[in-house]
RODO-2510 file (C-alpha; in nm, 4 decimals, decimal comma):
residues 155
     n   res          X          Y          Z
     1     m     9,6920     8,7031     0,5515
     2     l     9,6739     8,6533     0,9476
     3     g     9,9933     8,4183     0,9100
     4     l    10,2047     8,6605     0,7170
     5     i    10,1294     8,9048     0,9457
     6     k    10,2325     8,6802     1,2942
     7     q    10,5308     8,5958     1,0758
     8     f    10,6613     8,9403     1,0136
     9     w    10,5743     9,0408     1,3631
    10     l    10,7905     8,7559     1,5233
    11     e    11,0716     8,7875     1,2986
    12     s    11,0683     9,1382     1,4516
    13     a    11,0826     8,9741     1,8211
    14     g    10,7426     9,1779     1,8591
    15     v    10,9047     9,5093     1,7970
    16     y    10,7143     9,5902     1,4759
    17     g    10,3907     9,7323     1,4776
    18     y    10,1096     9,7495     1,1861
    19     r    10,2930     9,9993     0,9694
    20     k    10,6011     9,8208     0,9590
    21     v    10,4105     9,4780     0,8989
    22     t    10,2014     9,6779     0,6257
    23     d    10,5330     9,7643     0,4523
    24     d    10,6685     9,3950     0,4974
    25     l    10,3712     9,2894     0,3847
    26     r    10,3740     9,5188     0,0617
    27     d    10,7406     9,4169     0,0133
    28     i    10,6569     9,0572    -0,0805
    29     g    10,3143     9,1762    -0,3239
    30     e    10,0427     9,1266    -0,0496
    31     r     9,7866     9,3970    -0,1398
    32     c     9,6317     9,5379     0,2172
    33     g     9,5787     9,8312     0,3601
    34     k     9,7250     9,9596     0,6931
    35     h     9,3853     9,9997     0,8621
    36     r     9,3316     9,6266     0,7621
    37     v     9,6496     9,5159     0,9554
    38     y     9,6129     9,7234     1,2358
    39     r     9,2279     9,5868     1,2773
    40     l     9,4107     9,2019     1,2517
    41     m     9,7000     9,2447     1,4742
    42     r     9,4572     9,4221     1,7403
    43     a     9,2078     9,1305     1,7153
    44     e     9,5421     8,8912     1,7605
    45     g     9,6853     9,0822     2,0416
    46     l     9,9768     9,1746     1,8394
    47     r    10,1295     9,5080     1,9720
    48     s    10,4538     9,6982     1,8810
    49     q    10,7113     9,7498     2,1710
    50     t    10,6884    10,1249     2,2726
    51     g    10,9421    10,1488     2,4785
    52     y    11,1206    10,0899     2,7902
    53     r    11,0190    10,1199     3,1456
    54     r    11,1855    10,3114     3,3706
    55     r    11,3379    10,1101     3,6926
    56     p    11,2664    10,2629     4,0039
    57     g    11,5226    10,2714     4,3157
    58     p    11,7741    10,5145     4,4051
    59     r    11,9860    10,4446     4,0792
    60     y    11,8002    10,6706     3,8804
    61     s    11,6460    10,8914     4,1440
    62     h    11,9664    11,1375     4,2109
    63     p    12,3001    11,1879     4,0539
    64     s    12,6162    11,0692     4,2495
    65     i    12,7987    11,3568     4,3675
    66     a    13,1336    11,2295     4,5125
    67     v    13,2514    11,5994     4,5738
    68     p    13,0643    11,9293     4,6027
    69     n    13,1176    12,2062     4,2975
    70     h    13,3691    12,4044     4,4194
    71     v    13,3820    12,6297     4,0880
    72     a    13,0146    12,7111     4,0565
    73     q    13,0582    12,7615     3,6710
    74     q    13,2801    13,0773     3,7656
    75     f    13,5545    13,0174     3,5136
    76     n    13,7099    13,3617     3,5588
    77     v    14,0444    13,2811     3,7347
    78     t    14,3066    13,5734     3,8384
    79     e    14,6048    13,3598     3,9229
    80     p    14,7439    13,0359     3,7776
    81     n    14,7620    12,6961     3,9586
    82     k    14,3948    12,7696     4,1350
    83     i    14,1455    12,5852     3,9441
    84     w    14,2476    12,3339     3,6762
    85     v    13,9666    12,1752     3,4490
    86     t    13,9973    11,7720     3,3098
    87     d    13,7907    11,5522     3,0848
    88     i    13,8171    11,2498     2,8687
    89     t    13,7579    11,2315     2,5232
    90     y    13,7816    10,9245     2,2599
    91     i    13,9627    10,9501     1,9519
    92     r    13,9001    10,7205     1,6437
    93     t    14,2099    10,5723     1,4862
    94     h    14,2352    10,3561     1,1875
    95     e    14,2640    10,0271     1,4103
    96     h    14,0904    10,1382     1,7021
    97     w    13,9445    10,4073     1,9635
    98     l    14,2220    10,5663     2,1912
    99     y    14,1130    10,7652     2,4766
   100     l    14,2942    11,0979     2,6007
   101     a    14,2643    11,2945     2,9454
   102     v    14,3596    11,6756     2,9275
   103     v    14,4270    11,9010     3,2515
   104     l    14,3763    12,2846     3,1731
   105     d    14,4726    12,5428     3,3656
   106     l    14,1515    12,7675     3,3844
   107     f    14,4079    13,1061     3,4235
   108     s    14,6342    13,0262     3,1246
   109     r    14,3755    12,7887     2,8851
   110     q    14,6874    12,5814     2,8249
   111     v    14,7036    12,2063     2,8235
   112     i    14,9031    12,1324     3,1522
   113     g    14,8621    11,7514     3,1379
   114     c    14,7883    11,4656     2,8926
   115     s    14,7714    11,0787     2,8722
   116     m    14,6109    10,8743     2,6122
   117     k    14,5320    10,5113     2,6410
   118     p    14,3572    10,2418     2,4359
   119     r    14,1699    10,1849     2,7263
   120     m    13,9203    10,4375     2,9601
   121     e    14,0403    10,3834     3,2831
   122     s    14,1496    10,5747     3,6161
   123     e    14,4903    10,5070     3,5293
   124     l    14,4333    10,7618     3,2105
   125     a    14,2903    11,0238     3,4705
   126     i    14,5748    10,9649     3,7153
   127     n    14,8311    10,9635     3,4483
   128     a    14,7243    11,3210     3,3381
   129     l    14,7156    11,4461     3,6607
   130     l    15,0280    11,3507     3,7475
   131     m    15,1888    11,5231     3,4555
   132     a    15,0003    11,8575     3,5645
   133     v    15,1446    11,8238     3,9059
   134     w    15,4923    11,7397     3,7867
   135     r    15,4772    12,0359     3,5192
   136     r    15,3286    12,2863     3,7299
   137     q    15,4841    12,1988     4,1052
   138     p    15,1896    12,4210     4,2716
   139     d    15,2734    12,5423     4,5820
   140     e    14,9504    12,5712     4,7381
   141     q    14,6250    12,3357     4,6923
   142     v    14,4573    12,3300     4,3381
   143     i    14,0765    12,2552     4,2926
   144     i    14,0093    12,0213     4,0408
   145     h    13,6786    12,0094     3,8471
   146     s    13,5806    11,7314     3,6465
   147     d    13,2647    11,5576     3,5463
   148     q    13,3215    11,3364     3,8147
   149     g    13,3001    11,0391     3,5703
   150     s    13,3795    10,6789     3,6829
   151     q    13,7111    10,7487     3,6074
   152     f    13,7541    11,0700     3,8123
   153     n    13,5506    10,8912     4,1050
   154     s    13,7146    10,5469     4,1677
   155     y    13,9830    10,4493     4,3778
***
């Protein structure tokens, strides 16, 4: 019995605990209880993988903020070409995934720029913003609000 328990535990790469090992034993016709499997695994020092340790360091302590949030969740705009918002989404097609970047004017809530590409790169976001600038040709500065993903923060 112990040999089978160790075999199933090793086949799972040390992930399975006593419950799943018990299920595997019952699947091949062994008669056993989960408490017995628990006791035998504990005696052999076989434990399930119980999660992942967080890595310490600056990577996980604070989110990176490239630009402060000037919009501050105030999405009611009184004039056009004051605040534009942008984001990227993905669309599954029959052949592969496509990525779509869209720019909206918060005043009119209309799409003023978009770009679609098979890869999510910074060029995707830049093309959508260039289309918005070309279509609207704003006279003054425009606040562009995004989720500050890597495509919007990259070079």
